[in-house]
Every structure is written in C-alpha cells, then in structure tokens.
Residue, then its C-alpha position, 0 to 999 in steps of 0.5 A: x756441217x750444217x751448210x752441207x745440209x742447207x738443201x733438203x733432200x739434196x741426196x735424195x734428188x741426186x740419187x733419183x736423178x741418177x737413177x732416171x738417167x741409167x734406168x730410162x735408156x737401159x729400159x728402152x735399149x731392153x723394151x721394159x715398160x718404164x713403169x715396171x722399171x721404176x717400181x722395181x728400183x723403188x722396191x730395190x732402194x727403198x727402206x725395205x730393200x737395200x735400206x735395210x742393210x744401210x745400218x750394217x754397210x753405211x756405204x749403202x746409205x748413200x744409195x738408198x731412200x730411207x723413207x717416203x717424206x723425200x719423194x712424196x711431194x714430188x711424186x704428186x706433182x708427177x700425178x698432177x702433170x700426168x692429168x694435166x697432159x691427159x685434159x690437153x688430149x681432150x676438150x669440153x666437147x669430147x668430154x661431154x660426148x663421153x658423159x654416158x661412159x663417165x657417169x654410167x659406166x663409171x658410176x656403175x663399176x665403182x658401186x659394184x666393185x665397192x659392194x662385192x669387195x666389201x661383202x668378201x671382206x665382211x666375210x673374212x670377219x672385218x666390221x662393217x665400217x672396215x668392210x665398207x672402207x676396204x670396199x670403196x678403197x679397193x674399187x679405185x683403179x690406178x689413174x697414173x699407172x693406167x693412163x701412163x700405160x694407154x699414153x705409152x701405147x698411143x691408145x688413149x684415142x681408141x675405145x678402150x682408152x676413152x672408156x678406161x678414161x671415163x671410168x678413171x674420171x668418175x673414180x676420181x670424182x668419187x674420191x671426195x665423197x668417199x673420203x667424207x664418208x670415211x670421216x663420218x664413219x669414224x666420228x661418234x653421234x648421229x651425224x646425217x651422212x646423207x646431208x653431209x655428202x650432199x652438201x659436199x658434193x654441191x660444193x664440189x660441183x660449184x667449185x668445178x664450174x667456177x674454176x672452169x669459168x674463171x680459167x676461160x676468162x683468164x687463161x687464153x688472154x694470159x697465154x696470148x699475152x706471154x706467147x707474143x713476147x716469145x720467151x720460153x722461160x715465161x711461157x713455161x712459167x705460165x704453164x707451170x703457174x696454170x697447172x699448179x694454181x688450178x690444181x690448189x684451187x680444187x684442193x682448197x674446195x676439198x677436191x683432189x689436186x689431180x682433178x685441178x690439174x685435168x681442168x687446167x689441161x682441158x682449159x689449154x686444150x680449147x686454145x691455139x697453144x696446146x701443142x707448145x704447152x704439151x712440148x714444154x710440160x712433157x720432160x717434167x711430166x715424165x721425170x715426175x712420173x718416174x718419181x711417183x712410180x718409184x714411191x710406190x716401189x718404196x712402200x713394198x716390203x718384200x718381207x711382208x710378202x714372205x710372211x704370208x705369200x699365199x694370202x698376199x699373192x691370193x688377194x691381188x690375184x683375186x682383186x684383179x679377177x673380181x674388178x676385171x669381171x665387173x669392168x668387163x661387164x660394163x664395158x659390154x654394156x657400153x657397147x665394147x666387144x668381148x675382146x676389148x672388154x676383157x683388155x679393159x677389165x684386166x687393165x683397170x683390175x688394180x688398186x690405185x693411188x687414192x687407196x693409199x689416202x683412204x686407207x691412211x684416213x681410216x688408220x688415222x680414225x681407228x676404222x681398220x686394224x694396223x695389221x689389216x691396213x698394212x696388208x691392204x696397202x701392201x695388196x694395192x702396192x703389189x697390184x700396181x707392180x703387176x699392172x704392166x704384165x697383167x695389162x699385157x696379158x689382157x692384151x693378148x687375151x682380148x686379141x684372142x677373143x676378137x674375130x674381126x677388127x673393132x670398129x671405131x666408134x662413130x662419135x669418137x673425136x679424131x686427134x691430131x696424131x691420128x691424121x693420115x695423107x694430110x699436108x703439114x703447112x709451116x708458116x701461115x702468112x699469105x703464102x701458106x693461107x693460100x695454100x690452106x685455101x686451095x687444099x681445102x677446096x680440093x677436100x685435102x686436110x692440112x694442119x699449119x704452125x706459125x710463131x705469130x700468136x696474133x695471126x694464129x689467134x685470128x685464124x684459130x678462133x675461125x676454126x682453121x687448124x692452125x696452132x702456134x709452134x716452131x717448125x724446127x722442134x721435131x716434138x711439135x711436128x710429131x704432135x701435128x701427125x708428121x709420121x703419117x703426113x703426105x708432105x710438109x710445105x715451108x712457107x715461112x719468110x725467115x730465112x734462117x728459120x727455114x733452113x733450120x726447120x729443113x735440117x731438123x725435119x731431114x734428121x727425123x723424117x729421112x724419107x718425108x717429102x720437103x717442099x719450100x719456098x725461098x727468098x732467092x736462088x741462093x737461099x734455094x741452094x742452101x734449102x736443097x743442100x739441107x735436104x729439101x726435095x723441091x725449092x721454088x725461089x720466089x724471085x724466080x716466080x716474080x721474074x717469070x711473071x714480069x717476063x710473061x707480062x712484058x712478052x705478052x705486051x710485045x706480042x709473043x703468042x700465048x702458046x709459045x709464051x707458056x712453053x718458054x715460061x715453063x722451060x725456063x722454070x724447070x731449067x732454073x729449078x733443075x740447075x740448082x737442084x742439079x748442082x747439089x745432086x752432083 
C-alpha cells in the first residue's frame, strides 16, 4: 500500500490533467473564457464543493481536490511562466519608454486605492492597522487574470495593454514594501518603519540591477551554445533553468518570484532566440495557468456566500466600482480616451493573487480578526471569478463611450505579430540574404528565420530581423506574423526541410502565396505537389545563365537572346507546374 502512494499528489495531478483535457476543448467549442471555466471547475471539485459530499459518497473522493496543498506550488509556477511570457513580449527599451505609466500611473493607483479602501474599512469599525492592511491588499489587481485576458484578446500591444501592464508591474514591485510594512505593524515596539522600508527597497533595486547585469552576461552565450547543438530537450532545459533560476534569485533577495520570471523574459526578449523560447514554453504555461485559476476556485466557499450574500456581493461590486473609478481617472490623466479609460478601469477592478499573501501574513500576525480575514479572501476570490464577465462589460461600455477609433501612441513599439503586408523569408543563407537586401532597398519589410544559430547571431547583432527557428513549425511562423504576410519565400538548402515547411504552411494557410527555391526540377515538382505556388529550380537558372553566355559568345543578338531565355524559363516552369495542376 505504501508503494501505491510513493508519488506525492499523483491522484490530484491525474485529476487535473483529465479535467484540462476535457475542459479546454469544450470551452473552446462553446467560446467560453478558459479563465472562467477553470475557476468554475475549481469551485465544483474543491473542498467546499463536491468535497463536502466525499464523506457520504466515497467515490467522490477520487474526483475532488481535498485541499489547496496539492496545487498551490504548481499554480505559483504557472504565474511565473505567465510573467516570463510577458517579459518576452517586451524589451528593456520598451519598458523604459513605459516608465511614466509604471511609476506615475501605477504609483498613483496603488496609493489612492489603498487610501480610499482603507478609509472605508475604518468606517466599518476596523482598527487602523487592520484598515491599512485591507486597503493595501485590495489595491492590488490580479496580474495572472488580467494578463491572461489581454494575451488571449491580443491586446498586450494596445494602449490599454501597455497602460494596464505598467500599473500591474508597479503593483508587483510594491508587494515587497507592503509585506515589510505588514510585518512591522505586527511587531511590538518602536521600530522605525521608514528606515526599514528604505533599506528593503534599496536592497530590492540592487538585486534587480545585479540579476539583470548577470543575465545579460551569462544567458545569451548559454543559449547560443545550447541552440548550436540543435537538441530540443537541452534547449527546453535551459529555458526552464533560466526562468526558475532567476525567479529563485529574486525570491532570495526578498522579491516575488513572478518578478524574477519577468526579468528572465526581458533578458531573452533581446536575443534572437525569443520566438523559439516562446514556442518551447507555451504549452506548459497554459496548463500551469489553468492550475492557478483552478486553485483560486478551490478557495471559494459557496456556503459563505449564502451566509451573507448581500454584504459579500455588495463588497465585490463596490471593490470593482471604486477601483474602476480610480484606474479610469489615472488612465484619463495619462492620455487615454474616456472609452479606453473605462475599459481599463473595469479590467483592473478585481483583487489580486498577492492579496492572498498579504492577508495570510496579516492573519498570522494577528492584525486581522479571523472572520474578517476569511471574508476578505472570499471577496478577492469572487472578484477574480467575476473578472472575465466584468471585463467584457467594460469592453462594451468603452465601445459606447468611443466616438472614433483610438489612435495608437506614437512611441508604441510594434511587435512582430502587428506587421502587415511583409514578406517572411525561410532560410537566410546567400539567397535569403540577397532577397532581404532587395526588399530593404524597395522599402518592403521582411522577417527571416534560419536554424543556423551562428549565422542568425551575426545578423541579429547587426539589427537585421532574423531569428532562430524552424519553418515547418506553424507556431513559429504565426509569431512572425504570417497571418498578415503578403507571401513567404523558402530559400533553404535542405530539400527535405523545404518540403516539410511547404506541407506545414499549406495546411494552416491555404491561400498564402508560397514561393520556393528548388535544387532541381524533381525537387521543384515535389514542392509543387506539397502546395507551393511558384517554384524556381536553381539548376534551371544556372543552365539558363550558362546558355546565355555561350549564345552571346556565338554572336546571338541581345534582344533575341533575352526573348529565347525568357520563353525557355516560362516553358520549363510551366511544364512541372502544369503537370501538377493536371
């Protein structure tokens, strides 16, 4: 019997994977938010849902999560990978360009929200330390929920996405000082709060700078070495090590692990391996984020709602309204239109995952009565559960306020998926480089990928839009904006790789023009059969060039020579194109 339980939390892991395997496809078919679905399932299979019946119906014991312990660690890792993916979408330059939103906008939101909520808590009879803790904890929004919604709606690069992320980033930075303050409030004596917080903030800033500098020195060479081996497993191992390693360093420095994961993403965002890393980590991120949202659902007790439904639901609604007003005001001052400000306000109106940490610390120190602490945790959980619905309401209200489309800010840095009408080049050898130069000379934007890490590193350092990647991977091509590209040109030397790429591209992009280079006419016919629109055999061009030189030496006039070569080229290409079309 002991051997059957050798793997900790095996039953809970199998249950989650089974739920995820059934739930996600079902939600996608019904066009329901996966965030809302995982939260609802968490309530259903949690200790306060079907778990209450497990004692009377033993079979339910295999279908429920008896407590949060089994999922809490993996859920936290899920949040870390979400922050890591967010960091990959940014860069140090782009983050610096957002500094006004981060420090002015985010700082104003936290201070004003904490003061307003704290005053309301004091008015309800809470002691001053308790009211201060409640105000600070509820001033945080949910980075996990909001960023998941923005990512699924592809709005990270929009004005709302940039402003919302900036505010959330400041909140993440503020967690450490808030936890220090809670600890000091729970200590007797005349401890200097200001001095302790100043020292803690100084250590935090020093730790972030040190980690960032070390990462720039170590991470890029490490990825270049691993990528050169072309082993997917070692590349994945290094990605996981970078994320968890830097997150652990920030935790040792007293900062949140989520902030460390964001730093890891920022460091890799400036390398040519960004898109390959995104594809490597994306499946894990989705599963672990689902586990996080399910863990939030596990903490919600439906019976507690029934005990005081008016007070509880009124508190959740009041939290949304108050924070939405404050966030919207910050947005308007920052330059957002009324509609965008309202939409952002409701999007950030919920409580956040860091509130669980702050309230947990306050309860352990006796700053909050047990009943008040449980009530506040329930308010936070319900507000996170309601966020997808409230965010959709905010979207519609914002659209109603808008009188004309919102212009993009001039300093917004475009990301690759926002490209329109560009050309994607698969293979950046001699032919790909020449093609890129010709496109550049005509002002036509392009993005190129190549599996050769050394070649890519050299051109990436020169500012060329070249990335490490495999052209047969649809996820990679989608991140290069193939949905909006005018064409893709395959110039790689490897015949089998070119064939795989054409087959993969044609499966997902039925109408996209595919132009391909072939080694010979046999290879050209195979590429045409796979779905390429136009194929140029390099042997044909070599033969035509040699023929042109020979005929010119023999005295054939230039006009006749040009016409002959063009007719021969067209006939040769049409011969295997036509054979396939028939």
